[in-house]
C-alpha angles and dihedrals in degrees: 000000000000129000118278116269131202116284132208108254109229140192122265091238112118118185091200093061120068117246121222129210094226096069109142121235129189090254092052098057095088093052092049095051093047089063094044125089118261110281115264103220111153129129112317088348113177117239140175134189087241086077091060112028135077116277091243098231109197096009120123123244121248121265117255118256103197091123090057100047118104123239088251092054094046090051098055117106129193113282105251098221094046091050091052089060090081089077093060091086092061110118113252094007118150111204119218090151111077128057094237113152119227113256091226086081094053099106095217125094098177145346124217121202127179114216138176123260115224128288093015100078107146122109093250093047091050091049092051104034107013121121131239114233114198119208112201130200093236104029094131094055091043091052092238098118142351092240129048145154098274089063104033094051095051129076116298142188126268092248089063124240119325089236095061095033088061094056092044094049092049092046089053092051093047095053106029106016094198109229098226129073111235101051117141136188125220123185121237140195089244137312095275092061090043091054092050090054093045090054093051090049093052113020134083124202109263093030135115135233126202121234140147113298086246108039142169100290092223092057091059095038089054094052100046099067087051086061091252121132131201128240112204118222114207121253139207130183090298097050131246116025113234091200091061092043087056092046094051094054095037093053099036114150110199093191090059091053100050093271091302113157122240109294114247105172116091122198112193140161101207099182123057089343118216116267104004102045091224120150120206110231119231092259091049091054090050092052090049089050094050088048089053089052091051096051097030090245121175112216130214103203106198107190113170090140099045093110092042088075099135136208117275114282107250101173132248096294103037125092119262118256110248116253122247108283096209139035092245091049089051093053092046092056092059116096103250115257127241087244087060091057095041109117092157103050090241096133129083105194119202118206129178140185088214096099100033102040114006134313093220090069085072088207129139141125144222129224119203140124121309092250092053094041089051089054090047090053092052088058098043095049091065096037120031089006094196140347117273111288096212091050092049090047094053093045090049091054092046101041104027104030102031111024108018119194094302092051091047090054089049090055094050091050090050092053090046087062092045094051088045088059093047092048090050092051095057091046092051090050092050089051091051102038115024121087106242091206090076108012128064133171145157127219113267113233097205142017131027105289137093112198115208123195120210125204097224091174086077092061108123092230098038092128092062099039137058123233091252090053091051090048091053092048090055092044092056094041090058091048089052087053094049104261127112116203132165122252113240089221088068091070101048110133095213114058110226094024109096094174125220102279135066125224138168125207121221128178131214095188102101115012120086118252089252091052092048092051089049092047095048089048091056091047088054090051092052090049092051090048095048093045092039091233119171113248123212127197099271093052097253133112120228 
């Protein structure tokens, strides 16, 4: 595998996928809502994306996945108490059935939050010109809002509140426009929890899942205690290689894998992949999807960095590339998702607000076929139960009542620019401070991570040390100089298989540009010391 390189940002148009006239746009949301029934958003109100999305005329229905569901998932039945909540909307009903506490005992009368007004998103602008949104306990009864404390702080449904599910469903349709009819969204308490549930829905102890050869460590660490191992698919600058995916499945030897059947579940992070920073091109995603169709693979598309697709890297002395001037132009610059190509319903997409709003919200959602979402709900209603009510309420006030879909896209465009600046700062620092004799990299086009390859074969004592020993030496030398990085070996999908190449993962998400430059400079000093390179006055080796 090599480091990720810049990719050509392409439109979401795909001539191999049918287009439909009912595609939702930002400007079309108001008209859509005006024709819909009033939202039913009371305590534990049941909701479905079908209430809020286009009818999907002419689109195919998703395939059935009964043959892929685990025994645990198949055995799950609807929770009796959750199901009874559907009767709460009956006029005049007095409920003595559910254990719902009275909101008069919620010790909160109101919550005030101060939020930015588009396009003034900076901390300073928010402090000076942001608006305060008050959330009252009885805003619904007082006709001030359609969501309030007395609803949000009580028990809810696994789908999340109807108020937030509407926004999320519309957003998914605006950006991805899934090309099959019966897709659904279900809110989650974040993608880590959603992934744990997905594994339990699909995996069997003793089996294998497919993933990039370097993968999000939590994804592998979640699977292993379930008795499920990862098989690493080789990567290049555009991410996972479809040809190697094909080879793994076509040449699978069950006997060599303790009798395990061919793996058919693929976990992938297509944009700004963690840890490598690689972003799959549009063509690469199409090839992966075709391979999934060939081998009947089900795909878990984990996309926390989808909206952190950045401007092209132009170098320290080149002019910046202008930002998209309209919402549709912005959406069209995003590499199309696997969900947007999914005519079979073989993709579960995991989205999250963690990287674009705040991770402490613990709020996200999945999009999949109705069959899969229904099974997901059965799991959630007896585990997480529902996403956090206060988190949903705050996000509702921000996204729905303050920004709207247009303002949210304005926010995403703004953080695209901010992350572009941060990415540029770490690339400039690497060009200035890292010894090219042993370090190589390419600018990431999405995400939070910069993946640096180290030519460990140039270590003066390579004959007496293993690659992992040299990696450890570099890691601790950098710490001694004052910089913490992440070892590439930590992210290997297959335990006991360190691979042939050495990498270090760095992140540009939190440290200031000055701190990034200082940290990379220290890392460069550590590399020179470990490899015993001569250092000249300007910090470069000739």
